[in-house]
C-alpha positions, 0 to 999 in steps of 0.5 A: 464425493459420491453425492456430488458426482451424483448431483453432477450427473443429475444436472447434466441429465436434466436438460444439459444445464451443466455447461451454463452452471460452469459459465455462471460460476466463472462469471462470479469468480471474474466478477469477485476478482474484479471487485477484489481489485478495485476495493483492495489492490488498486488503493493500496498500489495508489498509496504506495505510489504516493509514498514513493512520490513523497519520499522522493521529495525528501531533502535535508532540512525537512521536518518528518513524522516517523512511524513511532510518532516522533517528529524530527529534522532530516540532517543527512540523506543516503540510499535507504537511510536518513539521519534524523535530529530529534528535539533540540539536543544536537546529540539526539541523531538517529539513522532510520530507514526511509520507509519509517517516514510517514509524513514530510513537511518541507523546510521554509526558506526564511525569505517571505514575499 
């Protein structure tokens, strides 16, 4: 602590460059903050928005991929809970949170043009 004060006092005494050093340090902090925002925070927010938009288009009959890697078909949709049927067995229906869905493949209408 004492050495830090000595260095600070020496830098202030030699031409008054202490103010410019503080401005330089604040500038570096701002640049690093912007760098972190554009490389980490902004892409994550974009991904969250894409996922929210994807889940808002979820409908009954859509094929889904879960975070566990299971493929299934949506049978019923509530607020945050989705009932998914796995495989050909009609008895294998599992309720799960919407957030457990990673990918959605829309059901085809069977009408070909």
